[in-house]
N, C-alpha and C positions, 0 to 999 in steps of 0.2 A: 595784548594788541587791541582786541575788541574792548577790553576793560578801559584802556587809556582813552580810546576814542569816546567811549561812553561818558567818562568823567569830564572830558573836554566839552562835550555837548551839554552835560549837566550844568557846567559853569556858564555857558552861553545862555541857556534857558533861564537860569537864575537871574542873570543880568537883565534879560528882557522883562522878567516879572517885576524886578525892582523899578524898572523904568515905566511900568504901568501899561505895557503893550499887549495885555491879554484880557479877555473877558472871563466870566465866572467859570466856564468850562475849561478854559486854558489854565486858570489858576488851580482848579481841581486836578487837572492832568499834571501840572507842575508839582503839586504836592505829592502825587503818586510817584513821579520821577524821583523826587528827593527821598521819599521813603525807600524806594527800591535801591537807590545809590547807597543809602546808609546800611540797609540790611545785607546787601550783597558786598558792598565795598569794605565795610568795617572788618568782617572776618578775614578777608584777603589781606587787608592792611595789618592785621594782627599777625598773620603768618610771616609777612615781610618783616614786621618789627621784631618778632621773637627770633628770626633768623640772624638779626643784627645785634642780639643781646646775649650776654652770658649770665649764668646764675638763675635764680628762681624768678617766676613772674612777679612784678611789682617791685623788684629790687632796684630798678633803674640802672644807672651807670651809662657810660658813653657807648655810642654805637660803634660796632666793630665788625670786621670781616673774618674774625677768627674762626667762626663756625664753618664758613665756606672754605677757608684755607684747609681746615682740618678734614673736611669731608671730601674735597676734590683733589687733595694731594694723596689720598689713600687709595691704592689700587683696588682695595676691596669694594669701593663704591662702583667702579666700572664693571666689576664682575656682577654686582647687583643690577646695574643697568642692562647688561647683556641678558641676565635671567629674566628681567622684566619684559624685554622686547621679545625674547623667545617664547615666554609664556603668552603674551598678548597675541603674538603671530600664530602660535599653535591654537590658541582659543578660537581666533577668527577662522582658521582652516577647518576645525572640527564643526563649528557652527554652520559654515557654508556647505560642508559636505552633506549635512542633513537638511538644512533649510531650503536650499534651492530646489532639490528634487521634490521635497514636501510641498512647496508652494505650487510647483508646476502640477503635480498630481492632483491637489485639492482644488486649484483655481481653473485648471484648463481641461480636466478629463471627467469622465462619467464614473469615477470610483464610487462604490456604494458606501453607505454609512457616514456620509460627510458630516452630518449634524453631530453624530456621536464623536467623531474624531475632533471636530472643533471644540466640543465641550471638554474632551480630555486634554487638549492643548491648553485650554484656559486653566483647567485644574493644575496642569503642570507648572503654570507660572505662579500658583498660589503656594506651592511647596517651597519654603525658604531654602536658599542655596546652601546654607550651612547644615540643614537637616539632610539634604540630599548628599552632601559631602560626608557626613557622619555615616549615612547608610552605605555608601560605597567603601568607606574604611572598614565597616563591619563585614563587608563581603570580600574585599580584596587586600586587606592588610596582611603582610607576611606573617605576623604573629598571631592575630586573632581572627583573620578573615574566614568566613564560613566557606567560601568557594575554594580558597587555598586548602583548608583542612580537608574538604571533600576530595579534591583532586589528589592530594597527598595520600589519603587513605586508599583510593581506587588504584592508583598507579605505583604506590609504594615509594613516593618520592621523599628524599631526605631534605631537600630544600623547597620552599614554597615556589610554585611556578610563576606566580604573578606578584607584581609589586606596584602599588599605586604612588609610592613616595618618591616621585621624580617629576620633572617638568612635563613630561608627556602625560602622566596620570593627572596632574593638576590641569593641564590644558583640556584633557578629555572631559573632566567633571564640569569645569567652567563652560567649555564650549557647548556641551549638551544643554546646560541651563540657559544659554543665550538663544537657543533655536526658536522658542515661541516669539520672542521679541523680533528676531530677524524675519520670521515668517510673516508677521502682521505688517512689518515695514515693507516687505516685497509684494504683499498680496495685491495691492492696487495695480502695480505695474503689470503683473501677470493676468489679473482679471480683465484688464482692458485691452489686451493684445488682440489684434485683428487675426481671426483664425485663417483667413485666406492665405496668409504667409506660410502657415504650416500645411495647408491643403495643397498648395503648389508643390511643396516638397514631397508630399505623399503621392501625388499624381505622377511625379517624376520617378517614383519607385524608391525614394529614400525612406528608411525605417524610422520608427518613432524615437529611438535612442539617438540616432544621428541627427535627426531634426531638432531634438532637444539641445544637443551639444552645438550644433552649427547655426541654428536659427534663434531659438528661445533665449539662450544665454547671451549671445552677442547683442540682441535687440535690447535686452534688459540690463546690459552691462553698467549704464550710468546709475540705475538703481542699486545694483549689486555693489558698485564702487562706493556709493554713499553709505550703504550698510557696513561695508568693510571698514571705512574710516570711523563710523560711529562705534562699531564693535571694538576696534583697536583702541580708541580713546577710552571706552569703558573698561577693556581688559587691563590697561595700565593702572587704573585706579581701584579695581576690585581688591577686597581684603580677605573675605571669608575663606575661599579655597586656598590661597597662599598661606594663610595662618594655620589652618587646621591640617593641611597636608604638608605645606613647605617648612613651617617652623620646626616640627619634630625631625624632619630630614636635613635641617640646616640649609634649606634652599631659600634665600632671601630675595624678595622683590622690593620695590620702592615702598609700597603700601605697608608691608609688614615691618619694614625698617623704620618708617615714620611712627607706626604704632608702638613698636618696642622702645623707641626713643622717648616718647611721651608717656608710656605706661610700662616701664621695665618690670620684669618679674622680681628682680631684686635691685636694691639700690634706689637712687633718686632719679626722677625724670630729668631729661635734658631737652627742654623745649627748643633751645637754640639749634641743636643738631636736627631736631625734627623739622624745624623751619627751613634749615638749609637743604635737607632732602626734599622737602615739600616744594621748594622753589622750582626744582626740575619738573616735578609732576604738574605743578600749576602752569608753567610755561608750555609744557607739552600739551596739556589740555586745551589751552587757549589757541595754540597753533592748529591743533587737530580740529577744534570747533570751527575755526576759520576756513580750513580746507573742506570741512563737512558742508558748510553753507555754500561754498563755491561749487562743489560737486553737485549739490542739489539744484542750484541754479543752472548749471551747465546741462544737467539732465533734462530740464524742461525743453531744450532744443530738440531732443529726440522724440519722435512721434511714434507711438505704437497703436494709436487709434486713427484710422483713416476716416475720411469724410463720407463720400457717397459709397454705399454698399457695405458699410461696416455692420456686422451682426454678430455680437458676441454669442458663442455657443460652446458647449462642451464637446471634446473630442473623444471618440470611442476608443477605449483601451484594447478591446479585443483580447487576444491571448496574453497581453501584458497586465491584465487585471490582477491576477493572483500574485505575481512578483511585486506589483505596486502595493497591494494590500499587505504583503509580508514586510516590505520596507517600512511602511507607515507604522505597523504594529510593533516592529522591532524597535523603532525610535520610541514609541509610546511605552514600551516595556522598560527601556532604560531610563526614560524621563519620569514616568509615573509609577508603574506597577512594581518594579523591582525595588526601588528605594522604600516605598510604602510597606511592601511586604516584609522587607528585612527589618525595618523599625518595628512593625507589628509583631513579628516572631520574637524578636529580642525583648520586647516589652512584656511578653507573657511569661518569661522565664526568670528564674532567680539569678542566673548567670549565663554567659554566652556558651552555646553548644549547638552541634549540628542536629537537624531534624531526625528523630528516631522514636521508637516506641518509648524508650525510657525518658526522653526529653518531653514527649507529649504528656506523660504521667505527672510532670512537674508544672504544667501550665496553670496559671492562676491570674487573677486581676489584682494581686497584692500591690504591684507597682503603681496601678492607677488609683487604688484606694488610698495610698499613702501620699499622693500629690499634695493635698492640703498641708500635710505635716512638714514636708521638706521644702515646699515652695512658699507657703504662706499666702496671705491675701494681698500684700502690697504690690507685687508684680502684676497681678490681674487688674487691680484698680488703676495703676499707672498705664498699663497697656490700653485699658478702656478710654482713659483720658486721651492718649495719643490717637486712638481710632476715631474719636469725635472732634478733638480740637484741631488736629493737623489738616484733615480734609476740609473742614469748615473754614478755617483761616485761609488755606490755600485757594479754595474756590471762590471765596469772597474777593480776595485780591485779584485772582484771575479774571473774574467777571468784569471788575472795574477796569482793569488794564485793557482787556479785549474790547470793551465798550469804547474806550478812548481810541484804541488803535483802529478798530473796524468801523465804528459808527460816527466818529467825529472828523472834523477837518483840521484839528490841531496840528500845526506845522511840525512839531517835534514828536509826533506819534511813532514815527519809524524808530527814533532813538529810544523811546520807551519800550518798544517791542524788542529791540536788540538787547536792551539791558535786562529785560525779563528772561531772555534766552541764555544770558551769561552764566547763571548758576549751573546750567547743564555742563559747562566746561570746567567747573570747579569740583574736583573729587570730593565725595562725602567725607572722607577721613580728614582731608584738609580743613573743610568747613567746620567740622567738629573740633579739631585741634585749635583752630583760631578762636572759636567761640569759647572753648575751655580756657585758653590763655587770657582772653578778654575778661572772663568771669573771675579769674584768680588775681590778675594784675589790677583790675579796676573794679573791684567788688562794690565800691560805694556808688559807682555810676551804673553798673550792670550787675545787680544783686540776684542773678539767676543761677549761678553755678551751684551744682548739687541738687537742683530741683528738676522735676519732670518738665517744667516749662522751657528749660534750655534745650531739651531734646525736641519739644514741639517746635521751637523756633528753628532749629537745625533742619528738621524734616520739612517744614514749610518753605524755607529758603531753597532747599534742594529740589523740591518738586514743583516750584512756581513755574519753571520752564514747561514741564509737562502740562500743568494746568492751563497755562496761557495758550499752548499749541492746540489743545482740545476745544477751549472756549472760542478761540479765534475761528476755528473751522465751523462751529455751529452758528456763530453769529453772522458769518458770511451768508448763510442761507436765508436770513431774515431780510426782506426787502425794506428799503428805507421808507417807502411810501406809507407803511404802517405807522412809523414813528411821526412822519409828517402830518398824517391825519390826526394823531393825538395832539400835536402841538397847535394845529389849526383850531382844534376844539378847545383850546385854552389850558391844556395840561402842561405842567412844568416838566423840565428835563428829568429830574429824579422820578417824577410820577410816571412819565413815559417809560423809563427804564424799568421800574418796579411792576407797573400794571400791563405793559405791552410786551417789551423785550423778553423779560425774565420768564413769563409763562410760556413763551414760544420756544425757549431754548432749555426749559427745565429738565426735559428728559436727558439731554446731553450732559447737563451739569450734574444731574443726580448720578449718572453713570460714571462720570469722572470722579465724583465725591466717593463713590463706593471704591473705585479703583485706588485712589490716593490713600484711602483709609486702610486698604489691604496691603498697600506697599509699606505704610508705616507700621502695620502689624508685624510684617515679616522682616523688617530691617533690623540689622544687628550692629553694623559697623559704627555708625554715629552714636547709637545708644551705648555701646560698649566703650567707645572713646571718652564719652561724657559721664560714664558710670560712677555713681556713689551709692552708698547704702540706702539713701532716700529716694533715688530715682530709678531703681532697678525695675526692669520690665521682663516679660516672659522670655524674650529671645536671649537676654543676657543671663537669665537663670540657666537656660539649657546650655549656653556656652560655658558657664562656670562649672556646672556639674560634669560636663564632658571633660574639662580640664582636670577635674578631681577623679575621674575614672568611674563615675556612677553611670555605667552603660545601660542597664535595664531601666533605670529611672529617667535617663535622658531619652530613651527610646519611647517610653510611655508618654512623657510630656510632648515629644515630637508628634506622636500619633494624635494626641489631643489637639495640638496646634493645627495640624493638617485638617482634621475632621471639622474643627470649629470654622476654619476659613472656608471650606467647601460649603458647609451648612449655611453660614451667614451670606455668602455670595449667592447661593442658590435661592435663598428666601427673598433677598432683595431683588434679584433678577425677575423672579415671579411677580413680586409686587410691582416692579417697574413695568413689566409687560401688561398687567392688569390696568395700571394707570393709563398706558398708551391706548388700550382697547376702550376704556371709558371715554378718553379724550376723543377718539376717532368716532365713537358712537354719538357723541354730543355735537 
């Protein structure tokens, strides 16, 4: 829907360019528009093309609807669709169950240790979802789960009491991982709420819990609705949890079905079937993205900040302080502490076993010392390339796009901004499948298949929407008169951008650069879909070893991944704060 509109707008822009209707800035903006249309549109076109072809990539042949007929006349497809909706719905429910109370507690009340809690929330986002999933399997698996073993020993149970291998377990693990994203999306709405609304309820004798349910939630419902649409859209597309938990239990969702069609465990890949399944996911993503934009726009009509007399301040929790602290640290335990401790314990043992004196006697660092032997250097080199190339390319493109959208009067800047947002609606697994098909079918034109650069390209396209949203927000804060002063002094437009605009927004860009780099570091779906022996990265090594049953080795590598992410981000954050202090001092 949005994609078709964007393509039609691109054609109109090109027509005006050919007629000479633009100046230099407009020509530059038109070039950006064409570049975005190509890098976003071509992978989507490949998904559509492969859904209309049978056989291997590059074999050609007539276009056919055989794949769609095969897929959508199979009742198993509709079972998969039901599983996908149930999983996404359960994920949204779990996320909101934790995120809404958390954001109210941290944004509206005087709960202690706020800075520590914020740091731990950030750390939670750095733990890759597939590592958290592995940790919960090590804890709750009916066969090897530590908690199941412990409960069975204590109560003498013949059957394990807990089982993660169902849609409920999948939704729990995925929902918990979405909480930090939902928290930061809702934070602004709760932070800016007028406290007089709550004070009026308290004066009337209404308790804090009822005020939260009857006033806070209804007022912020537009923001919550936007988050629900966003999470549902993301839940339909995610792959790691459905693959690690769902595939062994034979619970299929759309993402796992697309992956197994393009990367079967045995036999030959069927890109045509993957494209046919992907068509539903692509359509759902575009429709949900459209509704997300609509909900966000409608939400602007709701006012939570009044004019005269508005004074944001924290509400005293009183006797609710300790229950609030317990809730917050319960979430942090299942988000950060428990997964990390499970991985750490398992990594120190030669095989899985419950904590005991005998187990403590077998603790060693052998699994860490052998990482170079079983992982090799290539995954670390390729991962380093991703962490530098992806954020650099993404932020360069984002800065240029945002400059056109925010700082110029080009007539089609709205179209450019919309096209930059479209990748958010394209599931990462579809983007990777489309690029993989392009690389195999048209290798002479696109000779990147099997290299780390195809993963760099996939990650860049995927996170261009995030990059432009963040750079848009920081560029809005720069007043136009600064650029006008530079132009009056005789500086060219590129010089004004480089010497005036970029230094003013450097802190925000660097922060986004760090974040995109860490997102690329922890991502596994696109890297796994595009995997070959030459472009293996650390996340795909962990995935392969888990599939091979190397549990202690996987745990050791997982602990290293988590600690490295925390150390890198902490170091860069400290450096960024020092740069800010120097800048403010001068």
